[in-house]
C-alpha positions, 0 to 999 in steps of 0.5 A, a space after each residue: 912354661 918352657 918344654 924343650 932344652 932350648 927354650 929353657 936354656 933360653 929362659 935361664 940366660 935371659 933371667 941372667 941378662 936381666 939381672 945384669 940389666 937391672 943392676 945398671 939400671 939401678 946404679 944409674 937411677 941411683 947416681 942421678 937421684 943422688 945428683 938431682 938431691 945434691 943440686 939442691 944444696 951443694 952443686 959444686 959437689 953435684 958437679 963433680 959427680 957428673 962425669 960418674 953419672 954420664 959414665 953410667 948413662 952411657 954404659 946403660 945405652 951402649 949395653 942396650 939397657 936403655 936407648 940412645 936418644 934416652 940417654 942423651 935426654 937423661 945428661 941433658 937434663 942432668 947438666 940443665 939441673 947444675 947450671 
């Protein structure tokens, strides 16, 4: 457990950041799963959702939730599924 005042504040800040990061990662994963599921039945509908997935992935990479190459790999795999 943190003892000093600054350590206590750092814990509060890191918990807040973790909540934001977890929410961003969850939304990214959810839309990716939706596209993967739709690609098996309706590729046109999945292709319409692709830009929103790219936006979520790029935003996660921009904010440091995932790394840049990880984001590129996710986008590549999603677009490859729809071809």
